[in-house]
N, C-alpha and C positions, 0 to 999 in steps of 0.2 A: 863343333862339327863332329859327326860320328865317322869313325874310320873302320872300313871293312875290307876284307880281301876281295870279295866278289859281290857285284850288285846286278840284279836283273830288273829291267823296267817292263812290266807286264807279267801276268801270272798264268799264261797258257803254256805252250810247249817250252818256253824259257825256263819254267820250273824244273824241267828235267835236267838242265845244265846246272841250275842252282843246287839241286839235290846232289849231283855228282861232285860239285865243289864242297858241299857240306860233308859228304862222305869221306872226303880227303882231309878233313880237319880245318877247312877254311871257314872264316866268318862270312856270313851271307846276309845281304839285305835284299828284300823283295819289295818293290814299289808297285802299287796297284791302286788305281783310282775307282775301280768298280768292284763288282762281285769277283771273287777269286775263281780262277779256272779259265779265263780268257773268253774270246768270242765264241769258240766252238761250243763250249759247255753252256754258256749263258744266253747267247743270242743267235746261235748258228746251227751247226750240224746236229747237235744232240737234241734240242727241243724240236727242231724241224723234222728230223727223221722219226722221232717218237710219234709226233702228230701224224706224219705221212703214213705210218703203218696203220693207224686207225682208218685212214682213208682207203688204204689198200684192202682192208678187211671188209669195209662197207661196199667197195666196188665189187669184190668177189661175191658177196651175197646178192648184189643186184644183178650179177651176171649168171646167177645159178640156173636161170631158165635155159641158157645156151647148152647146159649139160643135162637137160630134162629133169631138173630138180625144181620143185615148186617151193620157193622160199620168198619171204618178204620181210622188210624191216619195219617193225612196229613202233620203233621210237629210237631217237638218238639224243643222248644227254651231252650236247656239244660243249656246254660250259664246264661240265665235270671233266670231260676229256682234256680240255685246255688247262683247267686248274690243276689237275693231278700231274700232268706233264711238267708244268712250271714249278709245282711244289717239289717234285723230284729233283729238278735242276737246281732249285734254290737250296735244297738240303745238301746236295753234292758240293755246291759252292761253299756253304757254311762249314762243311766238314773239312774242306781244304783250309779254310781260314782258321778253324780251331786247331788243326794240325800245325800250322805255321806259328800261331800264337803260343802254342805250348812247347814248341821245339826249342831246345837250348842252342841249336846251331843256326837258327834263322831269326832275323829281325824283320817283322812286317811293318811297312810304312804305308798307311792307307791314305791316299790322296793323289792329286795330280802332280807328277814330278816334272821339273824342267832343268835343263843343264844351265849352270851358272859359271862353269869353268871346266877344264879338262877333268873328266871322270868325276865331276862333282855335280850332284843333283840337289835341288831344293824342292820341298813339298810346298806348292803354292796355294793349295786349297785342300779341304778334306780334314779328316780326323787328326792327322799328324802335321797339319799346316805349320810351316816355319822350320821344320827339321831340315838339316843339311847332312848329306852323306857323301863321303869321298871313298872311292874304291880303287884298288889296284887294277882290277879288271871289271869292265862293264859290258853287259849284254843288253842290247835294245831288242825287245820283243813285244812292242806296244801295239801291233796289229793295225787294223783298218776300221773304217766306219762306213755306213751307207753313203754313197755319192749322191749329191742332190744337184741335178742339172739346172741350168738357167732357163726357166720357162716363165714367160710372162704370166703373172698372177699367182704363181705357185705359193709364194709367201703369204698370200691373203686367204688361202683355204686350208682346211684341215686335211692332212694327208698322212698315210702310213708309210713307214719303211718296214723292212723285214723284222726289225726289233719289235715294233708295236703289233705287226700283223700276227706274230706268234703268240700274242697275249689276248687277242680278241676272243671274247666269250660268246659272241653271237656272229654267225656268218652273215656278211652283207647280202642284201638282195641282189645287187649288181655291183661287182667289183671291177673297176677299171685299172688295168696294170700298164704302167709306162716302163718299158724295158722288155727285152726278148731273150735274156740269158737264163741261167739255171735257176735263179731265185724266182723269176717270173714263172718259169715252167713248173717248179715244185709247188709254189704257193697257189698257182692257178689250179693245179690238180687237187690240192687240199681243199680249198674253198669250193671249187666246182663240184667235187664229189659230195660235199655236205650241203649242196643245194643252191649255191650262189650262181647267178649268171655271171660269166667272166668274159671280159673283152681285153685282149692283149694288143698293145701298140708297140711294135719293135722297128728299129731303124733299118736293120739289115734285111736282105731278101728272104731269109729264113730265120726261125727261132733257133736257139743254140748255135750261133754263128761260129763258135770256136770248135764245134764238132766237125767231123768229116762231112763234106758237102752232101753226100748221098744220105747219110744219117739225118742231117739237119733238114733236108728236104722231106724225107719220109716222116720225120717227127712233126714237122709243121703241118703236113697234110693230115695227120691223125688229129692234131690239136684243132685244126680248122673244122673237123667233123664234130668235135666236142664243144668248142667255144667260138666266139667271134674273134678272128685274128686279122689284124691289119699290119702285115709286114711291109717293109719299105716305107714306113711313115715315121716322122719325127713329131713329137708333141711340141706345139708352138705356143699354146696359150691354155690357161686353166682359169675357170671362174666357178664361183659357188653361188647357190641360190637356196637358202634354207638348209634342208637336209640333203641336197643333191650337189654334185660337182660335175662340171662339163669340161671335157678335154677336146681341144681342137688340134688336129694333126694334119700335116702336109706331106706330100711325097718327098722322100729323102734321097738326095744324090749321094751315091757311094762309089767307091773305087777311084782309081787314078783318073779315069776318063769321065767320071760322072756316070749317071744312069739311074733310072728309077724302075721299080717293079712295073711290069706291063700293065697298062690301063689304070695306073694308080691315080686316084683323085683324093682331094682333101676330104677328111671325115670329121664328124663331130659326134662325140660319145658322151652320154650322160649316165651317171651311176650314183649310188649312195655312199661309195667308198672309193678312194684313190690310193693305190699302192705304187710307190716309186721304187722301182727295182732296176736302177741304172748303173750298177757296178759298185765298186768300193773305192774309197779314198784313204790313202795312208795317213796315219796319225802323226806324221813327222812335223806338221806345221804347229803342233802343240807342245813340242819338246825343246824348242829353242836350240836346235842342233848347232847353229853357228857359234854359239858360246863355247862349244867343245871342239870346234874344227871338224865337224862331221858333215860330209857332203851328201847331197841327194842327187838322183838322176833327173832327167828331163820330165819324168812323170811324177816326181815328188817322193819316190821311194828311196830308202837308204841305199847309197851306193856301197857295194862290197866287192871284194875280190873273190877269186874262186874258192877261197877258204872261209868266206863270210867275215873277213876282217873289214872294218870300215876304214875311212881315211884318217882316223885318229888312232894314235898308239893305244893298244890294249883295250880297244872298244870293238866289240863284235855285234852282229845283228842277225836275226833269223825270223822266219815266219812270214806272215802276210806283209809286214812292213818292208821287206826287201823286194817284194813284187815278182819273185820268180814263178812260183805257183801258189795261188791263194787257196790252199787246201790244207786241212789239218794233218793229213798223213805226210804231206811235204814238210810241214813245220816240224813234225816229230822226227823225220829223217834228217832235217837240218840240225836239230838239237843233238842228235847222235854224232853228227859230223863235228859240231863245235866242241862238244865234250871231248871227242877223240883228239881234236887239234889242240885243245887247251892242255889236256893232261897226258897226251901220248908223247912219244919220242919224235915222231915226224909229222909234218903237215901233210894232209891229204885233201885234194879238192873234193867238193861235194859232187857226188855222182848222181846226176839227174836222169840217168838212163832209165827208160821205161817207167816214167812217172804217170800212173793212171789217174783217171778222173771218172766220176760217176754222177749222174743226175737221177735222183730218186723220184721221178715223175711217173706218169703212166701214159705211154710206155716208158720203161726204164732205159737209160742210155749210159754207155760206158765206152771209154777208149783209152788207148795207150800208144805211144810212139807217134810217127809222122802221119799226116793226112795226105791224101792224093794231091791236094792243092799245094801243100808245102813241098812235096817232091817235084811237082812240075815246076814250081818257082825256082827250085834249086837245080833244075835241069838234070835230075837223077833218073836213071833207068830203073824201072820196077815192074812188077806184075801183080795182079789182084785176083782174088777169087771171092765170090759172094755166095753165101749159103743161107737158105731160108730155114727158120725155126721149124716150120710145119713139115719139113722133109724128114724130121726125126720122129720116132714113135712118141716120145714124151712131148715134144712140141706140138704134134698133131692132137694128142689127147688134151692138151691145155688150150687148144684153139689159139695158139700163139701167132700173132701177126708181127713178125720181126725177122731180122736177118743179121748175119755176121759178115763183115768184110775183112779179109786178111790181105795184108800188103807185104810183099817180100822183094828182095833184090834178086838179080838173075842168078846168084849163087845159092839162093835158098835162105838167106838171112832174113829174119823177121824184122821188118821196118815199122810196122804198125798193125793195129787191129781195132776195129770199131764195131760196136754192137748196139742194136736197138731191139729190145724185147724183154720178156720176163727174166729176172735174175741176171741182167747184164752186168751188174756190179760184182757178182760172184764169178760169172763166166770169164771175165777179163783177167781174173787173178792167175789162171793157168798160163796165160800168155805172158803176163808180167814175170812169173817165175822162170819160164823158158828163156825170156830175154835177159834175165839178170843172173840166174843161178845155173842155167843150162848152157848149151852151146850157142843159144840164140838163133837157132835155125828151125825150119819146119820139122826136122827130124826129131827134135825134142818132143813135139806133140804127137807126131805120127808113131813114134816108137813106144809111147806110153800106153799102157792098157787102160781103156776107158770103160767105165761101168755101163753095161747095156741093160735097159734103155734109158739111161739118165740124160738130163738136158745137156750135160757136158759133151755129148756126141755132136752138138752143134759146133763146138770148137774143133773136135777131132776131124770131122768131115769138112769143116771150113778150111782147114789147113791141109787137106788131102785132095787128090784129084788134080784137075788141070787149072793152072793159073794162066791168066791172059795178060799180055802186054797191051797197054792202051794204045800204043802207036800202030802196031801192025797186026795185033790179034793173032799172032802166030806162035807165041812162046808158050810152051807147057812145061810144068815142073813136077 
């Protein structure tokens, strides 16, 4: 058995902690069953956002007529776009592997690892099958995989998850998407822009159900103009016939009291490709955590305390597998916290204040902090202000159809901000900084000088002027 000071399972953000351990002279083992770099680099945000930017460029060219510019697309080498993005990703993963293999401070174990005892892992398949590693400290950062819902007939047809969709070198003629979250939105935009007919089937009343209700409703309306959208529907059966696949979907009851989207009826959709984008499943079921005394929560994610310690001594966890926020920047944030708690003098809880998210669709969506629904459910008093992109000079010039909703408490503290429109992922960052590095109030944004006439005026003006309380519409701030 190999003995090391520190072992990490997974090679995404957990590598940051492994490197911190190695820099302190510890012996480090890295266990990885796939390409190095984790989900984000290989199967998630990096390839998808690289591909999506190509879609954004094509969309801009196709919109040129709106700006009295006569332009047309004479050709698209879709296969080359996909190949080059994936080659870049594979090269980055290979570079990480080479770096670990050549490092005197790291030992790389390639294969699937499972616990066989406290802080002891065996490689049960792969290049280093049979190896056993025991560590003084273990970090579980093994991520998630696409969740596959139980739908009659799904096992009998060929279907895509996000992993395979990002490698398709020909856009489908008609892509049917089961799921209404950010993966469905982003990949729908990508394939739709490159010529696919897209049908999206989502269970909730709106797409992007985790977003603020107003944003989700506006986003769904815009997508319904671009694609065929069946919200409030659950896929119940799938069948294949040659090169086609048919999805049957029925109205879905949601909420505590039940309820369906108005006038919803069962639908049947036939396409030549099916994308299942129904969320993510933690890889905890593949680690034999019971052998190490590591507990999971009722959703199957690793249970941790506020410091990211698991129920087993000297075993920590971070990233998607803990289920707090399934976002790469959250995993990076957690890695900093674990390294600080492992190697610092005092334990500090992970601070999830102002954890932003973004959806790189068209329109782009981003948010931070509480939604109105969450504040109502918590019976908190608040006030809101909504500001349209096209009320700024830059937004008007861009023909931007979008808005920002600012949410504050009655003392001016920023509780949340939700944006739909161009550059939403960048605009939200100012609010994140105000909430974490500033006083956390509207004054942070109001007092800062904003470049005129930049798009950031959407944020400035969104947090200026009158805020309205939803209850009596009388409060101004």
